[in-house]
All heavy atoms as TSV, in Angstrom:
chain	resi	resn	atom	element	x	y	z
A	1	MET	N	N	39.539	-25.422	44.925
A	1	MET	CA	C	40.263	-25.072	43.786
A	1	MET	C	C	41.163	-23.839	44.083
A	1	MET	O	O	40.612	-22.877	44.782
A	1	MET	CB	C	39.220	-24.775	42.657
A	1	MET	CG	C	39.943	-24.546	41.273
A	1	MET	SD	S	38.816	-24.330	39.930
A	1	MET	CE	C	38.344	-25.992	39.697
A	2	ALA	N	N	42.306	-23.849	43.683
A	2	ALA	CA	C	43.259	-22.852	44.102
A	2	ALA	C	C	43.039	-21.581	43.139
A	2	ALA	O	O	42.665	-21.668	42.004
A	2	ALA	CB	C	44.680	-23.345	43.855
A	3	GLU	N	N	43.413	-20.421	43.790
A	3	GLU	CA	C	43.473	-19.199	43.088
A	3	GLU	C	C	44.807	-18.846	42.778
A	3	GLU	O	O	45.649	-18.778	43.703
A	3	GLU	CB	C	42.683	-18.152	43.897
A	3	GLU	CG	C	41.311	-18.192	44.126
A	3	GLU	CD	C	40.429	-17.793	42.828
A	3	GLU	OE1	O	41.009	-16.997	42.023
A	3	GLU	OE2	O	39.341	-18.208	42.683
A	4	TYR	N	N	45.233	-18.703	41.496
A	4	TYR	CA	C	46.633	-18.480	41.162
A	4	TYR	C	C	46.886	-16.948	40.900
A	4	TYR	O	O	48.058	-16.628	40.711
A	4	TYR	CB	C	46.946	-19.265	39.934
A	4	TYR	CG	C	46.975	-20.741	40.220
A	4	TYR	CD1	C	45.837	-21.494	39.902
A	4	TYR	CD2	C	48.078	-21.380	40.670
A	4	TYR	CE1	C	45.836	-22.936	40.236
A	4	TYR	CE2	C	48.163	-22.776	40.929
A	4	TYR	CZ	C	46.981	-23.500	40.642
A	4	TYR	OH	O	47.056	-24.777	40.941
A	5	GLU	N	N	45.880	-16.043	40.864
A	5	GLU	CA	C	46.114	-14.783	40.297
A	5	GLU	C	C	47.069	-13.965	41.208
A	5	GLU	O	O	47.939	-13.378	40.628
A	5	GLU	CB	C	44.687	-14.040	40.363
A	5	GLU	CG	C	44.753	-12.609	39.799
A	5	GLU	CD	C	44.943	-11.694	40.908
A	5	GLU	OE1	O	44.611	-11.911	42.104
A	5	GLU	OE2	O	45.484	-10.511	40.632
A	6	LYS	N	N	46.943	-14.069	42.550
A	6	LYS	CA	C	47.862	-13.311	43.397
A	6	LYS	C	C	49.281	-13.706	43.270
A	6	LYS	O	O	50.135	-12.915	43.101
A	6	LYS	CB	C	47.423	-13.435	44.796
A	6	LYS	CG	C	48.193	-12.646	45.831
A	6	LYS	CD	C	47.661	-12.820	47.196
A	6	LYS	CE	C	48.397	-11.878	48.155
A	6	LYS	NZ	N	48.002	-11.970	49.535
A	7	ARG	N	N	49.500	-15.050	43.061
A	7	ARG	CA	C	50.875	-15.545	43.023
A	7	ARG	C	C	51.510	-15.192	41.647
A	7	ARG	O	O	52.628	-14.882	41.528
A	7	ARG	CB	C	50.926	-17.044	43.246
A	7	ARG	CG	C	52.248	-17.641	43.262
A	7	ARG	CD	C	53.200	-17.284	44.439
A	7	ARG	NE	N	54.389	-17.890	44.284
A	7	ARG	CZ	C	55.506	-17.108	44.262
A	7	ARG	NH1	N	55.580	-15.846	44.528
A	7	ARG	NH2	N	56.720	-17.813	44.155
A	8	VAL	N	N	50.661	-15.209	40.552
A	8	VAL	CA	C	51.184	-14.872	39.231
A	8	VAL	C	C	51.574	-13.370	39.170
A	8	VAL	O	O	52.714	-13.093	38.713
A	8	VAL	CB	C	50.051	-15.204	38.230
A	8	VAL	CG1	C	50.451	-14.519	36.818
A	8	VAL	CG2	C	49.788	-16.657	37.993
A	9	ARG	N	N	50.783	-12.515	39.883
A	9	ARG	CA	C	51.202	-11.093	39.884
A	9	ARG	C	C	52.500	-10.917	40.656
A	9	ARG	O	O	53.298	-10.108	40.272
A	9	ARG	CB	C	50.108	-10.215	40.462
A	9	ARG	CG	C	48.831	-10.158	39.528
A	9	ARG	CD	C	47.719	-9.459	40.167
A	9	ARG	NE	N	46.577	-9.480	39.420
A	9	ARG	CZ	C	46.160	-8.569	38.448
A	9	ARG	NH1	N	47.008	-7.635	38.205
A	9	ARG	NH2	N	45.076	-8.887	37.772
A	10	GLU	N	N	52.676	-11.646	41.780
A	10	GLU	CA	C	53.862	-11.550	42.536
A	10	GLU	C	C	55.000	-12.066	41.757
A	10	GLU	O	O	56.120	-11.415	41.768
A	10	GLU	CB	C	53.773	-12.381	43.787
A	10	GLU	CG	C	52.877	-11.921	44.870
A	10	GLU	CD	C	52.587	-12.901	46.023
A	10	GLU	OE1	O	53.164	-14.008	46.040
A	10	GLU	OE2	O	51.924	-12.469	46.951
A	11	ILE	N	N	54.903	-13.055	41.028
A	11	ILE	CA	C	56.019	-13.604	40.138
A	11	ILE	C	C	56.396	-12.616	39.033
A	11	ILE	O	O	57.561	-12.359	38.694
A	11	ILE	CB	C	55.689	-15.057	39.501
A	11	ILE	CG1	C	55.554	-15.992	40.706
A	11	ILE	CG2	C	56.608	-15.442	38.457
A	11	ILE	CD1	C	55.066	-17.354	40.322
A	12	LEU	N	N	55.294	-12.053	38.463
A	12	LEU	CA	C	55.559	-10.973	37.409
A	12	LEU	C	C	56.339	-9.861	37.986
A	12	LEU	O	O	57.377	-9.435	37.322
A	12	LEU	CB	C	54.285	-10.559	36.792
A	12	LEU	CG	C	53.451	-11.540	35.990
A	12	LEU	CD1	C	52.047	-11.003	35.569
A	12	LEU	CD2	C	54.306	-11.808	34.704
A	13	LYS	N	N	55.978	-9.351	39.205
A	13	LYS	CA	C	56.719	-8.205	39.754
A	13	LYS	C	C	58.196	-8.683	40.076
A	13	LYS	O	O	59.014	-7.830	39.902
A	13	LYS	CB	C	55.989	-7.789	41.050
A	13	LYS	CG	C	54.620	-7.077	40.750
A	13	LYS	CD	C	54.018	-6.696	42.045
A	13	LYS	CE	C	52.682	-6.099	41.788
A	13	LYS	NZ	N	51.826	-5.820	43.142
A	14	GLU	N	N	58.341	-9.749	40.567
A	14	GLU	CA	C	59.685	-10.344	40.921
A	14	GLU	C	C	60.628	-10.297	39.676
A	14	GLU	O	O	61.888	-10.135	39.758
A	14	GLU	CB	C	59.608	-11.640	41.517
A	14	GLU	CG	C	59.047	-11.804	42.870
A	14	GLU	CD	C	58.792	-13.190	43.345
A	14	GLU	OE1	O	59.226	-14.160	42.609
A	14	GLU	OE2	O	58.230	-13.433	44.407
A	15	HIS	N	N	60.079	-10.431	38.426
A	15	HIS	CA	C	60.800	-10.529	37.306
A	15	HIS	C	C	60.802	-9.179	36.516
A	15	HIS	O	O	60.896	-9.214	35.272
A	15	HIS	CB	C	60.398	-11.627	36.366
A	15	HIS	CG	C	60.732	-13.031	36.949
A	15	HIS	ND1	N	60.001	-13.663	37.872
A	15	HIS	CD2	C	61.834	-13.794	36.670
A	15	HIS	CE1	C	60.564	-14.837	38.249
A	15	HIS	NE2	N	61.716	-14.840	37.490
A	16	ASN	N	N	60.519	-8.107	37.244
A	16	ASN	CA	C	60.480	-6.735	36.663
A	16	ASN	C	C	59.468	-6.515	35.536
A	16	ASN	O	O	59.636	-5.529	34.691
A	16	ASN	CB	C	61.893	-6.361	36.111
A	16	ASN	CG	C	62.898	-6.395	37.178
A	16	ASN	OD1	O	62.623	-6.023	38.292
A	16	ASN	ND2	N	64.056	-6.865	36.942
A	17	CYS	N	N	58.410	-7.297	35.611
A	17	CYS	CA	C	57.300	-6.981	34.688
A	17	CYS	C	C	56.484	-5.881	35.283
A	17	CYS	O	O	56.329	-5.678	36.477
A	17	CYS	CB	C	56.385	-8.239	34.483
A	17	CYS	SG	S	57.264	-9.703	33.710
A	18	SER	N	N	55.885	-4.997	34.370
A	18	SER	CA	C	55.144	-3.823	34.948
A	18	SER	C	C	53.718	-3.883	34.407
A	18	SER	O	O	53.320	-4.247	33.283
A	18	SER	CB	C	55.844	-2.503	34.441
A	18	SER	OG	O	55.947	-2.519	33.013
A	19	PHE	N	N	52.855	-3.341	35.356
A	19	PHE	CA	C	51.429	-3.153	35.019
A	19	PHE	C	C	51.260	-2.077	33.973
A	19	PHE	O	O	51.920	-1.000	34.219
A	19	PHE	CB	C	50.581	-2.835	36.262
A	19	PHE	CG	C	49.230	-2.540	36.017
A	19	PHE	CD1	C	48.247	-3.526	35.845
A	19	PHE	CD2	C	48.841	-1.162	36.049
A	19	PHE	CE1	C	46.940	-3.121	35.592
A	19	PHE	CE2	C	47.454	-0.863	35.823
A	19	PHE	CZ	C	46.591	-1.860	35.563
A	20	VAL	N	N	50.636	-2.207	32.910
A	20	VAL	CA	C	50.398	-1.226	31.851
A	20	VAL	C	C	49.058	-0.488	32.053
A	20	VAL	O	O	49.015	0.769	32.170
A	20	VAL	CB	C	50.574	-1.732	30.462
A	20	VAL	CG1	C	50.378	-0.740	29.449
A	20	VAL	CG2	C	51.873	-2.412	30.284
A	21	ARG	N	N	47.978	-1.295	32.021
A	21	ARG	CA	C	46.706	-0.694	32.072
A	21	ARG	C	C	45.617	-1.737	32.328
A	21	ARG	O	O	45.929	-2.998	32.235
A	21	ARG	CB	C	46.314	0.068	30.736
A	21	ARG	CG	C	46.262	-0.958	29.569
A	21	ARG	CD	C	45.937	-0.132	28.290
A	21	ARG	NE	N	46.055	-1.025	27.122
A	21	ARG	CZ	C	45.066	-1.770	26.656
A	21	ARG	NH1	N	43.898	-1.837	27.263
A	21	ARG	NH2	N	45.236	-2.579	25.709
A	22	ARG	N	N	44.376	-1.244	32.707
A	22	ARG	CA	C	43.308	-2.161	32.715
A	22	ARG	C	C	42.859	-2.626	31.314
A	22	ARG	O	O	42.873	-1.731	30.412
A	22	ARG	CB	C	42.102	-1.516	33.421
A	22	ARG	CG	C	42.411	-1.178	34.857
A	22	ARG	CD	C	42.275	-2.246	35.768
A	22	ARG	NE	N	41.016	-2.904	35.770
A	22	ARG	CZ	C	40.728	-4.166	36.212
A	22	ARG	NH1	N	41.617	-4.831	36.671
A	22	ARG	NH2	N	39.501	-4.534	36.121
A	23	GLY	N	N	42.483	-3.842	31.122
A	23	GLY	CA	C	41.969	-4.285	29.886
A	23	GLY	C	C	40.361	-4.388	29.948
A	23	GLY	O	O	39.697	-3.751	30.817
A	24	LYS	N	N	39.876	-5.178	28.925
A	24	LYS	CA	C	38.441	-5.303	28.989
A	24	LYS	C	C	38.025	-6.293	30.067
A	24	LYS	O	O	38.704	-7.191	30.396
A	24	LYS	CB	C	37.957	-5.891	27.662
A	24	LYS	CG	C	38.015	-4.952	26.533
A	24	LYS	CD	C	37.299	-5.430	25.281
A	24	LYS	CE	C	37.280	-4.409	24.265
A	24	LYS	NZ	N	36.301	-4.631	23.190
A	25	GLY	N	N	36.875	-5.944	30.643
A	25	GLY	CA	C	36.325	-6.823	31.725
A	25	GLY	C	C	37.167	-6.775	32.889
A	25	GLY	O	O	37.596	-5.781	33.457
A	26	ASP	N	N	37.618	-7.924	33.406
A	26	ASP	CA	C	38.416	-8.001	34.641
A	26	ASP	C	C	39.937	-8.527	34.241
A	26	ASP	O	O	40.527	-9.106	35.052
A	26	ASP	CB	C	37.721	-8.994	35.624
A	26	ASP	CG	C	37.616	-10.390	35.062
A	26	ASP	OD1	O	37.873	-10.577	33.856
A	26	ASP	OD2	O	37.275	-11.282	35.788
A	27	HIS	N	N	40.327	-8.054	33.167
A	27	HIS	CA	C	41.718	-8.352	32.704
A	27	HIS	C	C	42.631	-7.088	32.893
A	27	HIS	O	O	42.145	-6.029	32.765
A	27	HIS	CB	C	41.683	-8.736	31.255
A	27	HIS	CG	C	41.018	-10.009	31.018
A	27	HIS	ND1	N	39.679	-10.202	30.931
A	27	HIS	CD2	C	41.478	-11.328	30.880
A	27	HIS	CE1	C	39.335	-11.488	30.731
A	27	HIS	NE2	N	40.432	-12.212	30.801
A	28	ASP	N	N	43.913	-7.382	33.052
A	28	ASP	CA	C	44.909	-6.419	33.145
A	28	ASP	C	C	45.962	-6.594	32.044
A	28	ASP	O	O	46.240	-7.811	31.730
A	28	ASP	CB	C	45.626	-6.321	34.524
A	28	ASP	CG	C	44.602	-5.892	35.624
A	28	ASP	OD1	O	43.664	-5.167	35.290
A	28	ASP	OD2	O	44.920	-6.215	36.775
A	29	ILE	N	N	46.622	-5.659	31.574
A	29	ILE	CA	C	47.658	-5.778	30.605
A	29	ILE	C	C	48.945	-5.438	31.325
A	29	ILE	O	O	49.115	-4.492	31.957
A	29	ILE	CB	C	47.463	-4.829	29.360
A	29	ILE	CG1	C	46.054	-4.957	28.780
A	29	ILE	CG2	C	48.570	-5.064	28.390
A	29	ILE	CD1	C	45.789	-6.262	28.266
A	30	TRP	N	N	49.909	-6.464	31.221
A	30	TRP	CA	C	51.277	-6.293	31.828
A	30	TRP	C	C	52.280	-6.277	30.587
A	30	TRP	O	O	52.089	-6.959	29.657
A	30	TRP	CB	C	51.561	-7.464	32.821
A	30	TRP	CG	C	50.803	-7.325	34.068
A	30	TRP	CD1	C	49.401	-7.465	34.243
A	30	TRP	CD2	C	51.348	-7.192	35.344
A	30	TRP	NE1	N	49.093	-7.382	35.576
A	30	TRP	CE2	C	50.227	-7.109	36.232
A	30	TRP	CE3	C	52.640	-7.004	35.751
A	30	TRP	CZ2	C	50.494	-6.891	37.667
A	30	TRP	CZ3	C	52.855	-6.804	37.142
A	30	TRP	CH2	C	51.770	-6.790	38.058
A	31	TYR	N	N	53.408	-5.668	30.905
A	31	TYR	CA	C	54.631	-5.746	29.989
A	31	TYR	C	C	55.657	-6.528	30.568
A	31	TYR	O	O	56.016	-6.289	31.756
A	31	TYR	CB	C	55.111	-4.313	29.631
A	31	TYR	CG	C	56.277	-4.310	28.763
A	31	TYR	CD1	C	56.218	-4.656	27.417
A	31	TYR	CD2	C	57.533	-4.109	29.358
A	31	TYR	CE1	C	57.439	-4.759	26.689
A	31	TYR	CE2	C	58.652	-4.132	28.604
A	31	TYR	CZ	C	58.590	-4.417	27.275
A	31	TYR	OH	O	59.696	-4.542	26.512
A	32	SER	N	N	56.209	-7.424	29.845
A	32	SER	CA	C	57.285	-8.256	30.194
A	32	SER	C	C	58.660	-7.796	29.466
A	32	SER	O	O	58.684	-8.054	28.250
A	32	SER	CB	C	57.076	-9.756	29.989
A	32	SER	OG	O	58.256	-10.580	30.239
A	33	PRO	N	N	59.626	-7.265	30.144
A	33	PRO	CA	C	60.861	-7.024	29.404
A	33	PRO	C	C	61.599	-8.243	29.001
A	33	PRO	O	O	62.484	-8.206	28.170
A	33	PRO	CB	C	61.640	-6.217	30.411
A	33	PRO	CG	C	61.023	-6.635	31.857
A	33	PRO	CD	C	59.669	-6.981	31.545
A	34	LEU	N	N	61.401	-9.390	29.606
A	34	LEU	CA	C	62.020	-10.696	29.257
A	34	LEU	C	C	61.694	-11.166	27.827
A	34	LEU	O	O	62.507	-11.642	27.089
A	34	LEU	CB	C	61.765	-11.822	30.263
A	34	LEU	CG	C	62.226	-11.433	31.762
A	34	LEU	CD1	C	61.671	-12.632	32.590
A	34	LEU	CD2	C	63.644	-11.440	31.822
A	35	SER	N	N	60.383	-11.070	27.572
A	35	SER	CA	C	59.916	-11.506	26.177
A	35	SER	C	C	59.670	-10.279	25.368
A	35	SER	O	O	59.285	-10.468	24.124
A	35	SER	CB	C	58.675	-12.307	26.370
A	35	SER	OG	O	57.626	-11.616	26.957
A	36	ASN	N	N	59.741	-9.121	25.848
A	36	ASN	CA	C	59.418	-7.871	25.030
A	36	ASN	C	C	58.010	-7.964	24.524
A	36	ASN	O	O	57.782	-7.530	23.360
A	36	ASN	CB	C	60.521	-7.666	24.041
A	36	ASN	CG	C	60.455	-6.242	23.460
A	36	ASN	OD1	O	60.070	-5.362	24.108
A	36	ASN	ND2	N	60.802	-6.030	22.223
A	37	ARG	N	N	57.034	-8.337	25.287
A	37	ARG	CA	C	55.670	-8.339	24.882
A	37	ARG	C	C	54.675	-8.009	26.020
A	37	ARG	O	O	55.080	-8.134	27.093
A	37	ARG	CB	C	55.308	-9.673	24.115
A	37	ARG	CG	C	55.510	-10.826	25.009
A	37	ARG	CD	C	55.451	-12.106	24.274
A	37	ARG	NE	N	54.081	-12.383	23.868
A	37	ARG	CZ	C	53.610	-13.537	23.301
A	37	ARG	NH1	N	54.484	-14.507	23.177
A	37	ARG	NH2	N	52.365	-13.734	22.940
A	38	HIS	N	N	53.494	-7.744	25.587
A	38	HIS	CA	C	52.388	-7.534	26.546
A	38	HIS	C	C	51.678	-8.798	26.825
A	38	HIS	O	O	51.464	-9.646	25.906
A	38	HIS	CB	C	51.396	-6.460	25.992
A	38	HIS	CG	C	52.003	-5.156	25.914
A	38	HIS	ND1	N	52.714	-4.640	24.883
A	38	HIS	CD2	C	52.097	-4.136	26.941
A	38	HIS	CE1	C	53.168	-3.342	25.190
A	38	HIS	NE2	N	52.817	-3.004	26.355
A	39	VAL	N	N	51.256	-8.977	28.020
A	39	VAL	CA	C	50.596	-10.208	28.496
A	39	VAL	C	C	49.271	-9.815	29.177
A	39	VAL	O	O	49.237	-8.924	29.985
A	39	VAL	CB	C	51.499	-10.965	29.441
A	39	VAL	CG1	C	50.808	-12.244	29.900
A	39	VAL	CG2	C	52.881	-11.275	28.830
A	40	THR	N	N	48.205	-10.485	28.910
A	40	THR	CA	C	46.953	-10.297	29.585
A	40	THR	C	C	46.842	-11.193	30.792
A	40	THR	O	O	47.022	-12.454	30.625
A	40	THR	CB	C	45.769	-10.682	28.548
A	40	THR	OG1	O	45.932	-9.842	27.387
A	40	THR	CG2	C	44.440	-10.454	29.250
A	41	VAL	N	N	46.518	-10.628	31.859
A	41	VAL	CA	C	46.297	-11.406	33.143
A	41	VAL	C	C	44.847	-11.200	33.606
A	41	VAL	O	O	44.499	-10.128	33.790
A	41	VAL	CB	C	47.296	-10.811	34.252
A	41	VAL	CG1	C	47.092	-11.685	35.493
A	41	VAL	CG2	C	48.774	-10.942	33.687
A	42	ASP	N	N	44.233	-12.398	33.819
A	42	ASP	CA	C	42.796	-12.300	34.281
A	42	ASP	C	C	42.921	-12.167	35.842
A	42	ASP	O	O	43.859	-12.484	36.431
A	42	ASP	CB	C	42.129	-13.746	33.872
A	42	ASP	CG	C	40.633	-13.715	34.072
A	42	ASP	OD1	O	40.106	-12.692	34.604
A	42	ASP	OD2	O	40.056	-14.705	33.825
A	43	SER	N	N	41.725	-11.646	36.342
A	43	SER	CA	C	41.682	-11.448	37.766
A	43	SER	C	C	41.190	-12.608	38.511
A	43	SER	O	O	41.353	-12.609	39.834
A	43	SER	CB	C	40.828	-10.157	38.105
A	43	SER	OG	O	39.439	-10.586	37.846
A	44	LYS	N	N	40.698	-13.632	37.832
A	44	LYS	CA	C	40.418	-14.911	38.483
A	44	LYS	C	C	40.952	-16.082	37.843
A	44	LYS	O	O	40.276	-16.702	36.896
A	44	LYS	CB	C	38.769	-15.019	38.499
A	44	LYS	CG	C	38.062	-13.918	39.288
A	44	LYS	CD	C	36.647	-14.086	39.187
A	44	LYS	CE	C	35.955	-12.872	39.930
A	44	LYS	NZ	N	35.867	-11.725	39.057
A	45	ILE	N	N	42.234	-16.417	38.005
A	45	ILE	CA	C	42.875	-17.525	37.371
A	45	ILE	C	C	42.672	-18.726	38.300
A	45	ILE	O	O	43.205	-18.815	39.410
A	45	ILE	CB	C	44.416	-17.222	37.272
A	45	ILE	CG1	C	44.692	-15.836	36.511
A	45	ILE	CG2	C	45.115	-18.414	36.593
A	45	ILE	CD1	C	46.006	-15.504	36.468
A	46	LYS	N	N	41.927	-19.703	37.912
A	46	LYS	CA	C	41.603	-20.876	38.716
A	46	LYS	C	C	42.288	-22.049	38.195
A	46	LYS	O	O	42.322	-23.057	38.861
A	46	LYS	CB	C	40.092	-21.018	38.692
A	46	LYS	CG	C	39.324	-20.000	39.347
A	46	LYS	CD	C	37.908	-20.251	39.578
A	46	LYS	CE	C	37.207	-19.088	40.258
A	46	LYS	NZ	N	35.900	-19.395	40.713
A	47	SER	N	N	42.846	-21.974	37.000
A	47	SER	CA	C	43.581	-23.071	36.421
A	47	SER	C	C	45.090	-22.907	36.407
A	47	SER	O	O	45.537	-21.812	36.050
A	47	SER	CB	C	43.091	-23.302	35.022
A	47	SER	OG	O	43.919	-24.245	34.278
A	48	ARG	N	N	45.817	-23.948	36.910
A	48	ARG	CA	C	47.257	-23.811	36.892
A	48	ARG	C	C	47.781	-23.791	35.434
A	48	ARG	O	O	48.856	-23.208	35.143
A	48	ARG	CB	C	47.925	-24.962	37.635
A	48	ARG	CG	C	47.822	-26.292	37.046
A	48	ARG	CD	C	48.544	-27.391	37.939
A	48	ARG	NE	N	48.113	-28.730	37.458
A	48	ARG	CZ	C	48.835	-29.430	36.526
A	48	ARG	NH1	N	49.953	-28.930	36.056
A	48	ARG	NH2	N	48.448	-30.620	36.216
A	49	HIS	N	N	47.063	-24.324	34.470
A	49	HIS	CA	C	47.398	-24.300	33.069
A	49	HIS	C	C	47.429	-22.991	32.587
A	49	HIS	O	O	48.293	-22.556	31.804
A	49	HIS	CB	C	46.516	-25.263	32.275
A	49	HIS	CG	C	46.520	-26.656	32.791
A	49	HIS	ND1	N	47.687	-27.567	32.635
A	49	HIS	CD2	C	45.615	-27.427	33.468
A	49	HIS	CE1	C	47.471	-28.684	33.200
A	49	HIS	NE2	N	46.160	-28.663	33.623
A	50	THR	N	N	46.360	-22.134	32.919
A	50	THR	CA	C	46.266	-20.769	32.470
A	50	THR	C	C	47.369	-19.974	33.135
A	50	THR	O	O	48.022	-19.181	32.507
A	50	THR	CB	C	44.930	-20.241	32.912
A	50	THR	OG1	O	43.909	-20.988	32.367
A	50	THR	CG2	C	44.714	-18.813	32.518
A	51	ALA	N	N	47.636	-20.193	34.442
A	51	ALA	CA	C	48.722	-19.449	35.158
A	51	ALA	C	C	50.134	-19.776	34.425
A	51	ALA	O	O	50.918	-18.876	34.230
A	51	ALA	CB	C	48.777	-19.893	36.628
A	52	ASN	N	N	50.266	-21.081	34.098
A	52	ASN	CA	C	51.540	-21.421	33.449
A	52	ASN	C	C	51.698	-20.848	32.023
A	52	ASN	O	O	52.778	-20.373	31.705
A	52	ASN	CB	C	51.703	-22.924	33.383
A	52	ASN	CG	C	51.936	-23.617	34.740
A	52	ASN	OD1	O	52.487	-22.889	35.604
A	52	ASN	ND2	N	51.624	-24.863	34.894
A	53	ALA	N	N	50.590	-20.661	31.331
A	53	ALA	CA	C	50.621	-20.050	30.064
A	53	ALA	C	C	50.933	-18.608	30.108
A	53	ALA	O	O	51.698	-18.048	29.250
A	53	ALA	CB	C	49.272	-20.198	29.289
A	54	ILE	N	N	50.439	-17.888	31.088
A	54	ILE	CA	C	50.661	-16.466	31.313
A	54	ILE	C	C	52.223	-16.361	31.635
A	54	ILE	O	O	52.875	-15.411	31.008
A	54	ILE	CB	C	49.923	-15.837	32.478
A	54	ILE	CG1	C	48.474	-15.817	31.974
A	54	ILE	CG2	C	50.413	-14.493	32.901
A	54	ILE	CD1	C	47.535	-15.499	33.138
A	55	LEU	N	N	52.763	-17.128	32.479
A	55	LEU	CA	C	54.167	-17.068	32.700
A	55	LEU	C	C	55.025	-17.385	31.561
A	55	LEU	O	O	56.085	-16.798	31.309
A	55	LEU	CB	C	54.492	-18.010	33.988
A	55	LEU	CG	C	53.788	-17.602	35.287
A	55	LEU	CD1	C	54.066	-18.557	36.407
A	55	LEU	CD2	C	54.206	-16.182	35.698
A	56	LYS	N	N	54.641	-18.394	30.801
A	56	LYS	CA	C	55.388	-18.811	29.590
A	56	LYS	C	C	55.449	-17.668	28.586
A	56	LYS	O	O	56.458	-17.318	28.001
A	56	LYS	CB	C	54.826	-20.097	29.045
A	56	LYS	CG	C	55.531	-20.636	27.801
A	56	LYS	CD	C	54.999	-21.907	27.356
A	56	LYS	CE	C	55.733	-22.402	26.208
A	56	LYS	NZ	N	55.213	-23.629	25.761
A	57	GLN	N	N	54.333	-17.016	28.421
A	57	GLN	CA	C	54.231	-15.882	27.553
A	57	GLN	C	C	55.136	-14.700	27.955
A	57	GLN	O	O	55.693	-13.969	27.136
A	57	GLN	CB	C	52.782	-15.331	27.409
A	57	GLN	CG	C	51.898	-16.244	26.650
A	57	GLN	CD	C	50.455	-15.787	26.669
A	57	GLN	OE1	O	50.196	-14.760	27.246
A	57	GLN	NE2	N	49.547	-16.650	26.244
A	58	SER	N	N	55.337	-14.606	29.210
A	58	SER	CA	C	56.089	-13.569	29.916
A	58	SER	C	C	57.606	-13.959	29.774
A	58	SER	O	O	58.458	-13.095	30.085
A	58	SER	CB	C	55.708	-13.360	31.334
A	58	SER	OG	O	54.454	-13.005	31.426
A	59	GLY	N	N	57.894	-15.056	29.353
A	59	GLY	CA	C	59.381	-15.528	29.272
A	59	GLY	C	C	59.938	-15.931	30.675
A	59	GLY	O	O	61.116	-15.973	30.864
A	60	ILE	N	N	59.104	-16.222	31.654
A	60	ILE	CA	C	59.483	-16.625	33.050
A	60	ILE	C	C	59.535	-18.076	33.108
A	60	ILE	O	O	58.531	-18.794	32.814
A	60	ILE	CB	C	58.544	-15.990	34.020
A	60	ILE	CG1	C	58.577	-14.394	34.005
A	60	ILE	CG2	C	58.877	-16.460	35.467
A	60	ILE	CD1	C	57.532	-13.784	34.734
A	61	ASP	N	N	60.579	-18.654	33.605
A	61	ASP	CA	C	60.799	-20.043	33.837
A	61	ASP	C	C	60.361	-20.499	35.136
A	61	ASP	O	O	61.143	-20.748	36.092
A	61	ASP	CB	C	62.266	-20.383	33.551
A	61	ASP	CG	C	62.529	-21.891	33.483
A	61	ASP	OD1	O	61.650	-22.608	33.079
A	61	ASP	OD2	O	63.638	-22.396	33.881
A	62	PHE	N	N	59.024	-20.490	35.254
A	62	PHE	CA	C	58.432	-21.039	36.571
A	62	PHE	C	C	57.141	-21.740	36.086
A	62	PHE	O	O	56.475	-21.277	35.254
A	62	PHE	CB	C	58.166	-19.825	37.483
A	62	PHE	CG	C	57.461	-20.193	38.662
A	62	PHE	CD1	C	58.266	-20.530	39.841
A	62	PHE	CD2	C	56.035	-20.348	38.893
A	62	PHE	CE1	C	57.612	-20.875	41.063
A	62	PHE	CE2	C	55.466	-20.771	40.035
A	62	PHE	CZ	C	56.174	-21.036	41.146
A	63	ARG	N	N	56.940	-22.806	36.791
A	63	ARG	CA	C	55.679	-23.596	36.493
A	63	ARG	C	C	55.049	-24.106	37.763
A	63	ARG	O	O	55.666	-24.604	38.705
A	63	ARG	CB	C	56.069	-24.957	35.699
A	63	ARG	CG	C	56.705	-24.707	34.363
A	63	ARG	CD	C	55.767	-23.972	33.384
A	63	ARG	NE	N	56.450	-23.520	32.159
A	63	ARG	CZ	C	56.849	-22.355	31.829
A	63	ARG	NH1	N	56.690	-21.412	32.729
A	63	ARG	NH2	N	57.466	-22.083	30.668
A	64	PHE	N	N	53.733	-24.013	37.799
A	64	PHE	CA	C	52.991	-24.504	38.917
A	64	PHE	C	C	52.771	-25.941	38.670
A	64	PHE	O	O	52.508	-26.402	37.519
A	64	PHE	CB	C	51.617	-23.803	39.010
A	64	PHE	CG	C	51.652	-22.363	39.332
A	64	PHE	CD1	C	51.552	-21.370	38.530
A	64	PHE	CD2	C	51.817	-22.014	40.729
A	64	PHE	CE1	C	51.605	-19.980	38.903
A	64	PHE	CE2	C	51.829	-20.677	41.137
A	64	PHE	CZ	C	51.781	-19.721	40.319
A	65	ARG	N	N	52.857	-26.772	39.650
A	65	ARG	CA	C	52.685	-28.223	39.494
A	65	ARG	C	C	51.538	-28.691	40.273
A	65	ARG	O	O	51.081	-28.280	41.195
A	65	ARG	CB	C	53.913	-29.012	39.900
A	65	ARG	CG	C	55.136	-28.478	39.113
A	65	ARG	CD	C	56.158	-29.546	39.014
A	65	ARG	NE	N	57.272	-28.983	38.246
A	65	ARG	CZ	C	57.482	-28.909	37.018
A	65	ARG	NH1	N	56.561	-29.476	36.188
A	65	ARG	NH2	N	58.643	-28.476	36.516
């Protein structure tokens, strides 16, 4: 099973999203200037559907297939 967490963080950084703070448990809060909202990113993303949902919330037009 693929781990998507590292690639999701790279894509967020490429689109000028910024790390805001640590969240509860193993989650981080990121800010996306594209969608003007905060996005929660888990440290263990094992599903491409979850990874795609995070990117969609961020306003980034990228999909894992």
